[in-house]
N, C-alpha and C positions, 0 to 999 in steps of 0.2 A: 479289106483295105479302106482306108477312110478317104476322105474329100482330097482329091489331087493336088489342090492349091494349096499345098505346103501343109497338110495334115499327116496326122500319124500313118506310118506304114508299117506293117508287120511282116517279116520275111523270114525263113529259115536260112541261117548262115553259118555252114560249117560245123553243124550239130548244134549251135547254140541260137537261141531265140533272141533277135534282137529287135528292139523296140525304139524308135526313135523319131523326133519331130525335126527335121533340118538340122540334124546333128544333137537332137534332145537326149532323154534319157536312154541308157543302154545298161540293160541289167542282164548278167550272163546266167546261164542255166546251172548255177551252182549255189550250194548254200553252205556257208563257212562258219561254223560256230564253235564255241568252247566255253567250258565251266572253269578254266583255270584262273583267270584273272578276274574274278567277278567284281572285284573292287573298282577296276579302274580303267580309264581310257589311256591315252598316250601320258606317260609318266616320265618327269624329269627330276632325276637325283643328280647331285654331283658325284663325280668320278665313276667308279664301278663297284659292283658287289660280287661276291662270290658263293652264291647259295647253291646247294645242291651239287657243288664241285664244277660248276659252269660259269665262266666269266659273262655277267649280264650287264650292259651299261644302262644307267639310270634311266635313259629314254625309252628302254624296253620294259622297265618294271610295270607290271599290272595290265599288260596287254591283253585284254579281256577275250578275245576271240581269236582262235586258231582254226584249222580246218576240221570240220566235223561233218563226216558222213557216215550215216548209218551209227555204229557205236564207237568211231575212233574219235578221240579227243587228243589235242595237241599238249604239248608240256606246259609248265606253270607260266612261262613267259614266251608267249607268241608275239607277232608284230602289234605295234600299237592302235589304239581304236582312232580310225581316221574318221570314217563316216562323212556325210556332206559337211560342207564348209559353211560357216557363218560368215554374213557381210555386214559391215556396219553401214554401207550405203545401198540404197535402194534405187537403181539409176533405171531411167528409160532408155533404150538404145534404139538404134536402126542398123542391125548388123545382118549382113547376109549370112545365112547358115546358122544363125544364132538359135539355142535350144529355148525351150520353155520350161518352167519349173512345174514340178509335180507337187501339188500340196495336200496334205492331210490335216485335218482340223482348220486351224486359221493360221495365216502367216501375212507378211508384208512383203511385196515383190516389186521389182520394177517392171518393165514392158518393152515389147519392140513394136516401134511404130510400122504398121504394115501397109498402111495406105493414106495418103494425103491428097487434098484438092488444092487448087491455087488460092493464095490468100484473096480476100475480098477487102476492097477499100471503100468506105463510106465517107460522104462528104456532107456536112452540115452546115448551113449558112444561118448566121445569126445576127440580127440587128440590134445596133446599139440605141436604137430609137430613131423616129422620123428625122432624118436630115443628118443621122449619124453615119459613121463608116460600117460597112458590110465584113463580119468575121467569119472566115472559114475554118471550120473544125473538123479533122480528119480522124476516123477510127478504123481499126483493122480486125478481121475475124478470119478463122480457118477451120475448114473441117478435116477430120482426120480420124484414123481408126489405130487402135494399140492393142496388140495381142498380150495378153496379161498371163495366162496359165494354160496348162493341160486341161482340157474339160472331160466331162462336165463338171463344172464347180457348182456349189449350193447357190451362193449369193456374193454379192459385192458388197464389201463395208466401205469403209471411208477411202477417200482419195485425196493424196496430199498434192498439191501444186506448189512447186518451190519450198516445200517444207510446211506449208499451211494447209489445213483442211479446207478442201473444196466444197461448198454447199451444193450439192446436186440438184436441189430444187430450184436453183437459178440457172442450171445449165441445161440446154438442148442434148439429149443423149440417149443413146440405147444400148443396153448391155445383153450380150449374147453368152449363155452359160457353157456352151461349147458342147451341146449335145450333137446326136447324129441325125437330128431332124431339122437343124434350123436352116433357114433360107437366108439367100443373099440379102445383105443390107438395102434397103430400097434407095438410099442416097449414093452408095456407092454404085449400085446398078444403074441409077440416073446419069450419073457422071460418066461411068466407063462403058455404058451401053449395055441392052438387054443381053444375057448370055455371057457377058465378059467378066461379071463380078462374082468371084468365089464365094461360097458358103462358109469357109472356114469351119467346117464341122471337125468337132473333136478339139476345137481350140476357143477357149474363153477370151472373148475380147470385147472391146467398147467403142463405140463411134462416137465423137463429138461433132455435132453440127453447128457450125458458124459460132465456134468459141470465140467470145470478145476476148482481145488480146492486151487492153489497154492496161487492165490491172497488172499484167506480167511484163510490163516493159515492151509491149508490140512484139513479143517474141514467143515461141511455143514453151509452155512452161515445162518443167521437170516434173514428172509425175512418178507417184507410187502409188500401189493399191493395196487394200486390205481384203483378202480372200478369204472365203469359208467353203470348206468342201467336206462332207459328210458322207460317207458310203452308204449305198441303198440296198444292203443284202435282203433277202426275202426275211421277214420277221423282225427287222430291225427297227428301232424306235421310229424312224423317219417313215417307214412303209406302214406302220400299224396303227398310227393316230390319225383317225377319221374325223373325230369332233374334238373340239376344243370349249372349255369354260373361259370365258375372256372377263378378267377381273381388272382393276381392284374394286369395282363397283361404286367408287366414290370417286371424288374430284369433280370440281364445279363443271370443267370443260375438257374432262380426261378424254372424252369418247368423241370430242368435236373433230371435224377434219378441215373446217377453217382455222386457221391460227388466231386464236382468242389472245388479245394483250390488255393488260391491266395498264390504265392511263392514270398516273400519278399526277400528271401536269400536263397541259397541251404541250404535245410533242415528246413528252417523256413517257415511254412506253415499255413494259416488261411482258415478255411472253409466258402466259400461263400455261399453254400445251405444245410448247416447241422447245424441247430441252434436248435437241441432238443435233450432231455435226451436218447432217444431211439438210437440213432446213425445212423437213415437212413436219405436218402436225404428228404430235407423237402418236397417235392412234393410226395415223396412215402408214406410218413408219413400221409400227410393231405388226401390224396386220400383214404387211408386205413380208417381214421376217418370219411370221407364222406359216405363211404359205410357201415361203422359200424353204423352210425347215421341215415342213410336213407335205410332201407333195401330194399326198392322197386326202389331204383335208377336204371335207365336203360339207361339214356344218359347225357352227359354233352357237354357245349359249352366251348372251351378253347380260350381264349381272348388273342390276341397277338397285341401288341401296336407298331406303329410308331408315329411320332411327326410331328405336323404341327408346323409353326412358325409365322402365321399370319392369323387375320378373314379376311380379303381381298383376296378372290379366286385368283385375278390374281397374287398377289405377295407372295401367300403361297407354300411353298416347303415341302414335306412330306418325311421324311427321319427316317432312324432307329438311335437309339441314343445310347450312353454308358455313364457310370457314371463318368468315369477317362479315361484320355489318357494312364496313368502310372499303368498298371496292367500286371502281367504275371500269367497266370493259368495253372493248370495242373489237369487232364490229357488232357485237350484240351482247346484251346483259344476261344476267341469271335469271331464270323463271321456270318454275316446277308447279304443275296443278293449279295455275294462276296465282300462285304466291311471288310477290317480290323478294328480293334480299331482305328488305326490312321487316317482312313479316314471316320468314321462315325460322325454324330452329336454329339457334347458335350452338354449333357442336362444341362440346367441352373441350376447356383448354388446359394446358399444364405447360408452366414455363413460358405463358406467352404465345405457344404455338396451338394450334388446333390439334385435337387427339385424332380425329379422322379427317380426309378429305370431306368436301360437301357432296351432297347429291348431285350427280351430273344433270345438267339443264335439260329441260325436255328438248331443247334445240339440238343440243350436242348428241342425244340419244338417238334422235330422228337422222342426224347426219351419219352416225356409226351404222345404224342399220341400213341406210341407203348404199353406203361404202361396201358393207359386206354382201349386199344382194347384188350390187355391181360387180364384185370379185368372183360371184357365182355361189356363195355359201347360202346353204339354207339356216336362215335365223331363228334361234329360240330365245325369246324374251324372258329373262328371270328375274322377277322382283325379288330383292334380296334384303331380309330384315337384320340389321345390326343394332346390337344393343349399345347405346351409348351411355354406360354409367360407369362414371370415372371413380377411382379410388378415393376414399373419404366421402362417399355419396350419403352415408347415414340412413339409407333406405332400410326398412325393415326386411329381413330375408326371409323368404319362404321355406329356407331349408335350414335356419335355425341358427345361421352365424351372426356375429354382432351387426353386420350390415351386408348388403348384397355384394357380390365378387365383382372386381373391375371388369369392365368390358366382357361379360359373359356370352356364352353360346346362346343364340336365340332359341334353341331346343330345351333351355331350363324355364322358359316363361310359363308359369302354373298358376294354379288356383288351388286353394286348401279351404276345408278339408274335401279329399274326394268321395263322390257318392253322396253329395248333398245338394240340396235345391239351390244354395249360393253358387255352386259351380256353374249352373247355367247363367244366373244373372251375371255374374262376372265375365263370363265369356260373351255374353250378349253385349256388354259394356266395351270389351276388348275389340270384338268385331264391328260393331257399331254400324251407323247407315252410311251410305255412299255421301262423300262429302263432310264427313264428321272428323276426319283424320284418324280414323282407325283402321282395323286390318281391311275391312271391306273396300274402303276407299283408295287405301294403298294398293291393292290389287286392279281393281277396276280402273284407276287413272292409268295403270299401265296398258290395259287392255285398249281404252281408247287411244293411248300414245301408238300402240302397234297399228291401230286402223289409220291414224294419220300418217304413219310411215308407208301405207299401201299395202300393209298386211306383212306378216311373219310366218314363218313355216309351223311353228309351235310357240305354246305359251304356257307358262307355269303359274299355279295360282298359289305359290308358295314351297317352302321346302323345311324339312326337319323340324317342323313344331312338334316334336315327339310328346313333350310332356303336357301338351293341349289335347292331342289327339287321343289320349288315353285317359282324359279325365271324364267320369261318369257323373251324371246327375242322381238325384234321388231314386229315379225310376230305372237307373242302370244304363241310360242311354248316353251315347257320346256327343254331346252339344257341339262341340267344335268341328267334329267329322260332318255333322249335319250342317253347320254353317259353309264348310267348304264345299260340300253338295251344292247349297244354294249360289255361291259365289261363283262355281263352276257354270252353272246354268245362266247367270247374270253375264258372265264373260262370253258364254257361246251368242248371246243375244247381241253382244257387241262386236264380236269377232267373225260371226259368221261361220258357215259350215266348212270353209276349206283350211282353217286353222287348227291345228292339233292342239289339244289341251290336257293337262295332267298336273298332278301334284308330285314333287320330289320327296320320297319318304326317307328318312334316315335308314340305314341298313339294318339297324335294330328294331325298326318301326313298320316297316312294309307287310309283315306277317303276323305271326301269332304273338298275343301279349298274355303273360302268366303273371299277375298282380302278386306281389309279395306282402300279402296281407292275411295269409293263412286259409283264404277261401278255396283254394284248389281250382279257381277258375282257370280255363284256358279259352280266351277269346280271340276275335278277329276283328278288332275295331275298324279297320280301313277297308274291309270288304265292301260295305256299301259305295263307299266313295269310288272303289276301282271299277264296281260294276254300274256306277252312274252312265246313263247314255251321253252326257256331257263330256266325259273322260275318254280320250283315245287310246291312251297307253298307260301302262304302270310306270311310273317313275321313282328310281331309288338311286340315293347317293351311296356308293358302295366302298366301305372302308373297313371290311373285315381283316382280322390277321392273317398275314400270309406265311408267319413263320414264328418261330419259338426259340431263338438262337440265343446263346450265350457264350461268354468266353470259355476258354479252355476246350478239351477235347474229351471230356467224360461226362457231358449231358445227353439226354436222351437222343436228340436229333443227329448229334455228331457219331454217337455210337451205333445209330442206324445206317452210318456209311456215308451220310451226305458231307460234302466238302466244305459248305460254308453257306452263310446267309444268302449270297448271292448265286448260288448254285442252281441253275435253271431247272433241274430235275426236282430239287427240294421244294422250289416255289410252285411248281407245276403240280407235285402232289399233294400241296395245301390249297389248291383252288378248290378241290371237292374233297377235303379231307383236312385233318389236324384240329386245331381249335376251332370251335364253334361249328364243327361237323361231328367230327369223332368223340369230342371230350371237350370238357370246360375244366377251369380252376374255379372252385367254390370259394376261395379266399385269396388273399395276398401272401398268406403264409404258405397256402398250396401251391401257388405259382413259384415262389422262391424254392420250395422242395421238389417242383415238378410232380407233384402229386394231382395226377390227372383222373377226371371223373367222368366216365363213358357217358355219352348222351345216348339215352335209349328210352323208347315208350315200350314198356314192358305189358302195359295193359291193353294197347291196340295196335303194337307194331307201327305206328305211323311216326317213325323217327324224325322225318323231315319237319314235324310240326315243331320240335325243339331245336332244330338245327338252323341256326340264323344263316348260315352260308348256303344252305341247300335249296336256293330260289328255284332251281329248276322243276324240283319236285312240287314245291308249293305252287308253281305256276301249272303245273299238270295235274293237279288233284283237286278233289272236291274237298271243300273246308267244313268240318264239323265241330261248332264249339263246345266247350266242356263246362257249362256252369256247375260249380260246386265240385268239379272234377269228373262229372258224369257226361259221357259222351251223348250229344244230343242227336236225336234221329231226323232232325232237320238241318239241312246244310245252309250256309250263308248263300248269298245271291252271286257269289263267284261261281263260275263254272269253268272247269279245266281248259287251259289255253285261251280264256276269254278275250285277253288283249295282249299285245306283244309288250315285251318290258325294254325300256331305255336305262342305261345306266347313265344317269345324269350328271354324275360326278364319279370319277374313279381316279385316285392318285395316291402317292407315296411321298413321304419327306425325304429329301437327300440327306439323310444322316445315318450313322452307324445303326445298324438293326431297325432301320424304318419300317421295314415289312412287318415288325413283331406288333406295331401299333399304328397302321396308317393314318387312324383318323385324328392323332394328336398333332399339335403344331407347337413351335417354340416361338413365344412373343412375349418377352419380360412384362410389358405392360398389361397384360391380360390374366385373369384369374384362372384361365383354361390352359396356359402355357405349360407344357411339360414335354419330356423327352420320351421315347417308346422305351417300354421295359428292356432294362439291361443295356441300354446304349452308352456309349461312353461319351457322347456328344460331338463325334468327329464327323466330318461332313463326308458324305458318300455318294457320289453321283451315279457310280456304277450298280450299286444296288437299287437305287430307284430306276434307271435304265431298265435292268434287268426284270425288274418287278412287273413294270408296264409293258414290256415285250411279251411277258408271259401271259400277263392277265388280258391284254387286249386280244393277243392272238387267240386266245380261248374264247372269252367272251363273244367276241365279234363272229365266231364260227358258230355258235350256237343258234339252231332256228328260233329259238324264243326271244332272242335279244335283237330288237329292231336297230339299236343304235348305242354307242358308248361316247362318253366325253370325258376327256382326259382333264384334270384338274392340275394346274391351272396355266393360262398364259395370260402375261400381264399386258394391259395397253400401253403401258410405258416401255419404250423400245430399250433392249438391250445394247451395250452396257451401260447406258445413261441412268437407267434402274437397274441395279442397285447403287450404282457410284454417286450421283449427284445427291449426296447428304443435305446440301444447301436448298435442295428442291423438296425431296421427299425424305420423312423421318422414318419410314419403315424398311429402308434399304438394307440394314443389318439383318432383318429376318428372312432376307432371300436365301442367306447361306444355307441353312438347315431346312428351308420351307419346301412346299410342293411345286414351286415355280419350275416351269420348263423353259423358259426363256435362258438363252446363253447355255443351256446344257445339251439340247437337242443336237448342237452342231459338232459336239466333241465326239471322237472316233475311238472306238474301241481297238485296243492293242492288236487282238485277234484278227479284226478287219482290216487293218493296215499291212498286217504280215501276210495275210492270205492275199490281198490286193497286190501287194509287190511281187510275191512268188508266182502270182498267175501271169502278171506282166512279163516275167523272166522265163517262164514256160515250165516252171518247177510247181509241182502240186504239194502244198504243205498243209497240213491240217493243225490250226490254232485255236480252236475253239476253246480248249481247256484254260486260256489265260485270261485272267482278270487284268483289270487296268485301262487306263484312257490314255490316248494321245491328244493332248490339247494342241500341238502345233508342231509340224514337222513338214521338212520341205526337202525335195531331191532337186537341187537346182542344176544338176551337171551330170554328164555321163558317168555311171558308178556300176559298180559290181553289186551283186545282192548282198555278198559278204558284207561290203563297206558300209551299204544302206543300212543293214539290220544291226551292225556292231554297236552303235550308241543305244539302240533300244534294248539289246540284250544286257548291255552294261546297267542299264537302270532298272529293268525289269527281272533280271536273272532268271531267264527261262533256259530249259535244257532242251536238246534234239534227241529225239530216238527214230530209230528205223524198224518197221515191221512189215509182214507181209502187205499191210495196208499202204505203207508209204511211210513218207517222213512226217512226224508230228512234233510239235513243240509243247512242252510241258511247263507248268509253274515249279518252283523249288518245291520240293516235298515236304510236307509238313510233319508227316510222320514216318517212323522208322520202318522200312521193309522186313528187316529181321536183324537179329543178333547174331554175330560171328562167334562160336564158341573158340576157346584157346586150342583145343583139340583140333579143330580144322583147319588151322593155320598150318601150311608146309613149310619146309626147309629151315630157315633161320629165325622164322618169326617177324613180326611187322618191324618197320623202321617209320621215325617220325622226325621231321625237321621243322624248326620255325624259321619262316622264310626271312623275316627282318629282324632277327635276335639281336645283332650287333648294331644295327642302324635302324633306330626308330624315328620315323620321320615326325616332325611337329605340327606341319601345317600344310593344308591342301586348298588349292584354289580350283574353283569350277567354273568355267566359262559356259554361259548358257544364253539362249535368246530370251530377253526380258519379255515377260507378259504383259508390261504396261503398253501404253497407247504407242509409243515410238518404235517397238520391237527391235531395240537396238541390242547389241552384245552386252552382256553383264557378267559380272563376276562375284561368285559367293565364296566365303572363307570358311574353313574349319580348322580349329587347333586342338592338339592335345597338350594339357599341362606339363606332362612327363615326357613329351618327345623331344627329339633333338631339333633344336631351330635351325640347326645348318642343312637339315635333310628337308627339302620341300618338293611337293608333289604338284604338278600342274596338270589338269585334265580338262576336256573338253566334251560336252554333250550338246550337238546342235537341236536341242528340243526346246521348246516354248515352256518356261517355268516361271512361277512367281518368285519373288525374291525369299518367302517363307520355305516353299518346296525346294527351291535349289539349296537353300541353307541345311535343310534336313537331309537331301541327298549327299551334300558334301561332307557332311558329317557320319554318315553312315559308310560312306566310300572310306574316309580316312580309318574310320575304326575297323573296317573289314581289313584293310591293308596292313595295320599294324597287328592284328590278331591272325594274320594268314598263318596257317600250318599246312605241312603236306605230310602225307605218310604212304607207304607202299606195303603190300603183303601179297601171298601166294595162297591161292584156295583149291582145293581139289574140285574136278569137274563136274560134280554131282550139283553144284550152285549154279546151274545154267539159266535159272529165271533172273539173275542180277543183270542190270543193264546200265549203262551210263546214266548219271542223274538220280539213281537210287540213292535213298538216304539209309546208313546202317550204323550200327554201333559193333564195336569189336571188344571183346572180353579184356583183352591185354592193352587197350588203348582208352585214353580217358575221352568221355564226350562222344559226340555223334560225327558222322563223316559222311560225305557225298563222293560217289563213284565218279571220277574224272574219265578214266579210260581203262579198258579191260583189253588186255592181249593173251592170247592162248598159246602158251608154250608146251607143246606136246600135250600131255593130260592134264597139266596145270593151268590155272587162270592166274595171270598177273593183274593186280588192281593197282591203280594210282588214285589216291584219295586226297580231298582236301576238306576242310572246315565247312560246313554249310553257313551260307550268309543269307539272312532272311532278305527275300525281296523288298525294294522301296517302292513297289508299284504306286502309281499315281492313280489315286480313286476319285479325284474330284478336281475340275478345271479351276481356273484362276478368274479373277474380273480384271479386265484391262483398264487403263485410266482411259478416259473418254475424250481428253481434249477439250477444245472450247465448242459450245454449241454455236451452231450456225447463228449469225445475225440476221435477225427479221427486222429490216429498216421500219422504224415508226413512220407513222403518218406525218410528214413535215407539217411542224406549225408554223405559218406565215404571220409574222408581225409586221405591220406598215407604220412607219413612224413618222410623224410630220414634225420632225425634229428642228431645233435651232441649227444655225450654220455652224457645224462643227470643223474644226481643222482636218483637212484631207478627205471630207466626206461633202465636197460641194456637189451642187447638182439642183435642178428645180424641181425634182421629184422627190419622192420619200426615201427616207432609208429603209431598207428591207433587211429583216432578221428572219433566219429561218432556223428552227432548232428541232432535234429529233435524237432520242436515245432509244435504241443504237441508231447511230448514223452511218450512212453508207454513201454520203454525197460525192460529187457536189449536185446542188439541187438548181434546177433552172425555175427562174420565176417568170411568169408569163402575165400580161396585162392587156386588156383592150375593152373597147367600148360594148362589145356583145361576147358572148360566150364561144360564138363562131370566129370571131376577129382576134383571139388571143394571139400574142405573139411574145417571143422570148425577150424580157427587158434586162435580165441581170442573171448571172450565175453565182450563187453562193456556195463558196468552196468550202465553209466548215461551219459547224452550229454555234449559233451564238449562244453565250452564258446568260441565262434568262432566270430570274427568280421571281419572288412576290413578296410584297411586305407582310410581314406576321403582325403588325401593328400600325396604326395610323401614323403618318408623317405630318406635323404641323407644319404651318407655313412660317418661313424664316427671313433672315434677311438677304438681300441681294449682294452679291460681288464681295461678301464678307465671311469670315468664319462664323459658323453657327455653333457655338458651343454648349448650348442648351437642348440641342436636339440629337437623337440616335435613331439609326434605322435599324429595325429587327429584320432580318432577311433570310428567306428560305431560298437557297440556291440551286438551280438543277443545272448541272453541267459547269464546267470552270471552275475556278477558285480564286480568292481575292486574298490580298496581304496587305500589310501596314505599310506606309512610306512616309519620308520626311516631308516635313511642310514645304521646302523648295522644291521638292520633286511634284507634290501635288499642284502647286503654283504653276509649274511647267507643263501641266496637263495629264499627270499620271493619275490612276484610280479615279476616272470618270465614269459615273452612271448616268442613264436616262431613267427617270422615274415618271410614271403616268400619271399626271394630276387629273383632276376632275375636268378641266378644258383644255390643258396642253401639256405636253412634256417638258420637264425641267432636266437641265443638264447641271450635274453637281458633282464635287469629288469629295473624298473622305481620306484621312490621315491614318485611321486607327482599325484594324479588323481583327475581331476576337472571335474564335470558333467556340460554340456552345457545346454542352454535353448532347443535347439533342441533334447536333449536326447543323444547325442554323448559325448564322452570323449575326454579330452586333457591329455595326459601322458607326463610328464617331469621329469627331474632328471634320465637321462637313464644311465645305466651301460652296455656298448655294448660288443659284440664279446666274449659272455660267453662260456665257455666248449669247447673252440676251434674253435668256428664258427667266420664267417668272417662278420664284420660290413659294408657290402655292402650295396649299395642303394637298395630301394624297391619302386615299382610304386604304384601310386593311385590305389585302389581296390585291393592289395595284400591282401591275407588272413593273419589273425593273430590270433594264438591259444593260450588261456590261459594254462599254465602247472599246471595240478592239477591231482587228481586222476583218472579223466576221461580218460586220455590218456593211452592206453594200449601198451606194447611192444609185438611184434610178433615174435616168434623163426623161423628161416629158416635154411634149411639144407645149406651146402656151395654150393652145386650144383645149390641152387635157387637163390643165391646172383648173380645179375649182368644180369639175363634173365628177359624177359618179362613174366609176369603172370597175370592171370584174378583174380580180387578181387570184393567182393560184399558184401554188409552189410545189412541184413533183406530183404526187397523187393525192393531195389535200383537196378538199372540196373549195369550189371558188366562193370568194367573199367579195362584198361590194365596199369600196372605200374610195373616199373623196379628198384629195390631196390639196391642202389650202396654200401650200409653200409658206409654211411659217418660217423657213430660212431665208426668204428673200423680204421678211417685213423688217424695219427697221428695228433696232433696239430700244428699249425703254430709256427714257432721258435720265438722267443722274443727278443728284444734289438739287432737287426742285425746292425752290425757296420763295417765300413771299414775306413782304413787309408792308405794314400798314404806313400810309401817306396821307398828307392832307387831301382830303377829296377822293381817296381811292387806295391803290396798293401797288408796289413795285415788285414783280416777279421775275425770278431769274431760274435757269437750269444748265446743265452742261450735256450736250450730245454725247452718246457713246456708241459706239460701232467698232467692228473688227479693224477698219481702216484708220482708226486714230492711235497714234503712238501711245506705248505702254506708260502714261504719266496721268498720274491723278488730278495734277493741278495745272498742266500746261496743254490743254486739248488744241489740237490743231487739224481741224477737219481739212479733207483734201479736195472737197467738193461742196456744190451748194446744198442746203438742207431748208426744209420745210416743216414748221410745225405746227399743230393746231392746239389751240388753248380754249378750255371751256372753264366757265365759272358757275357755280351754283348758291343759291341763295335759298335756306331752307328747302332745299330740294328742287327749286325752280332754276332753270338755266337762264342765267342774265347776261352772259358774256360767251361768245364762240367767235372766234377770228383765227386766221392763220398768218404767220410771220417768219420770215427766214432768220430771224435773229434769235438769240438765246437769252433774251430778254424782253419784257413787256411792261408797259404802264398801264395800270387798269384805273378806269374813271369812278369805278364803283367798288364797294367793299363786298366780298363774298365769304361764305364759310366752307366752301369745299372747291378745290382747285384741281384740274385735270390737264396734263400735257402730254401729247404723243406726237411722234414724229410721222410725217405723209412720206410714203415710199414714192418711188419715182412713177410706179403704174397707178398711183392714186389711192392705194390702200393705206390705211391707218395702221401704225404699228400698235404695240401694246400701251395701254394708258398706264400713267403714273399719277397718283394723286394724293394730295395732303388735306386733311380734314380741319375743321374749325379750330381744334385744339392747337395746331400749328400755326395758324394765320393770327 
């Protein structure tokens, strides 16, 4: 019995096993299956048909499941396939007695509000400045809990609030998976009192604490939830993965736990390592997913890449790389091993994009290690060498090709010729000294980084350098192995005694080496390294073949009785058997013909020496080299069981027959790209899963294996990787690659059925079934029959009864027997074509879309020769991609129109036949499947139907990601001492705040000290800000400037052309930051350029009393719109330095001089020589003068200051209230400015000697 507070209660009820959660799931102790209508679910055809002498309505056609218990199978047309219903809406409710859904795989569900506290009201008082009014702002929040699904679930994905993805990083919440050990939530307990809060065991639920409601209109939002639930059977992938390799090894900030943003312009930022709806750093989000998907995870190896540039060891340099030279990032920049972005290697480019991500910055690596250790994981730091050798490199190829292959495996780095003194010299150049950017510096830098991180559990001095470790010098020594031993000792000096150190050898490299030079040598090059006192374990990257499967049924492994490449027994037999253990292929032709050469040591009986897969024997034996083929009497310095083995990589590609060659991968850009032998290139997640389950279960149980690390887990969270192609270019490789992200949560069909049957109290064995369930939900009380109907309709399994109980079997692939004509009793067989006269031409399949919305979707299938009047509609409440659903719809339609039935009577000696068997009948064409057997006296009556191949889903789909969470940029505050603009009055500055992404409004604070900041304004929207791409020359005031243009790069907002009348009325106004002050100007024409910049012309300069002065390249430009907010200052705050801050920006010091309060420059300054002096005149200009160029009408008294200079010496200085004056002396420079009421001088207007 589960938690009494609304949890699951199980009880026996009238012979049936009842499971419910307040009226939730109810599954009866019955299993009702059928083979009869394998093609369809509920079928809708007009009118009725009369097949087999019975009138059947169109709605009954294709009823896939009748009652099957033991060997009983219903007739061809049983009831419709109903199954769980699909919902287009995922609503959160709060209903008494409402049930909770049972989820398999992934699904989107609503929820039930199970607890809520009172709303909280917060009041914030905002001042409009000293002497200004006080403004009260109110905000509301609420704490509540929502039950999501029956637990335990694996993890919670996205949450939609009113249809929009909610960034969980911004919300205070706690999620409970619904296990039997969860404790009451502390908030609920604090509100309800100790002992009064239920733990809701068995219920997955979420608690929101003080959720702000302002963004939801001050009401509780409608929530729906993405839920992932995988099953944890013993031996399942979730249970056997204890170690992971974390990739991609590249990405400048891929491992950072801080969100790093590229700043393209002040306030304009793009997240570099947050590309997910949760709003967390990618690494943080992905690591959490890994621990959810693999609850037994205890250790992880963090791969960090530097780049080699040549396969020739003597000329190869190893350096950290960057994706671009032009990048400024916050809160920290890129730096590795003391190199800045400008000093690092620039990763090769193709089509304007980097071929690799850059080397993770040292700081991001430190953050990743800290996070892993905080999460309780043992960390292995794995320096990883990538060869950045692009196509068309022109480099001489040591293997004889025209040039080196594009982006090759590091294991191909070599030196020629082998066995010469030049080998040692080239390897010494490759290894180089610490600090010289060779192999030694590459490794030792990471050792120092591990120490800076506070230590790691284990450290690798490299991996898979197989072409170097096998090179010999002229004395027969292995110089690179010697270098590795030296590097291990140097790493030990840095790391100290507590860190485990090793090298990860390729699976072909760790043991015996047989040079193909005719010498007959059998050597153990790495034994001195393995025996080194500075190495703590033997590291091996383990990728030997685990199968030799081909198409058809006549190849050797099929003839041996194995069911397929994913047959667990087959894979287990090849762990210590098969290729590279019992036999090998001597050539590609031998492989094609399956001509297997046994592996045997006829000379000494040491078969393990030549068996690359026999690592256990290698570990437990003494190693005797055989120079020239003669077994030495002196062993190497390896002793049996000297050190434990760690399988540092073990993985399989998710592709058809991936176990035939687990070491290959598909990547079109690389010369190493390949599919496994005999693979058709189809994705197959089932095989990958099965191979890992079998391999990890075996190896982790071996006493000599200390740990195993599955390859691989990406630090980019799923499904954002691989879906976001605009961010990452390698996403397409995920489909057939070794990645486990997004695959671990898929649920095997067999596990779903066995879990459902266990809940219903019926024991069913379904282990023989292949296929995956990507998403399936039981939302309401259901019978087991109705729940299993859609699964059977898709996967087409059959049910059998034996002394061991009920079992489900896949559709048989081979014929059990052939019935001879002489064995058929009575009148012989009869055969009927079910839809002979009415051939439907169209089928629609409704399913749940696998995209990010989880909405019902419809796929169609049509037959060109079908009758368009007859249409079939069927529904499978399963999660499917569009492509998968189209394939299923086509298969269902084809199976329907080709459906044939037959019946015959056989003698009693054929007792071995069972429903579901596949047989052939001598007098009937083709093969048949037995649907029903009824014993009639001594005869057996068989009902047959045509076999239909299963359409089992072998791979999951990738959902859409929706929009990544917006991480607000640090607001950039621009303070403008602007001229007096219409509607922007105030004695303080105009404030512009910009940020992209913007999640405003932003409060602007100011004060005379940092401790005295008060809110002065709220900026509701981001200002449109740009910068000049070219200098702007000075221009005429108050007039059209037809000779000047503005080259503008605009960040946010947009501009457009306007008629001259509109511009004169105030349209298209800009503020341009000049060398001394801001100019207000407008423009008529806006032309968008190819590079995204703008060219503005038809300028109206020097508006509102501003000076049309020059502005330099890079000067700020602000569009005048409602985003600019005026700030009120006290008179005492004008002209003094104050601290200003917007949002989370750093404070800045600014002194406002109140340019808007200054008089405008005078206009029409004129001077005329007179006898004994000169006559001077001008016109006052100001906002309060009527709009007339020739009839000025000042509304108040004015005062002007006049200055005259003669050859640079001031000879005239006086003030006058008039707009004219007579000078008694002649001057060659004249200046006039209006005097403000507070005594400040306005802007000077001058005319020079040439105008006098």
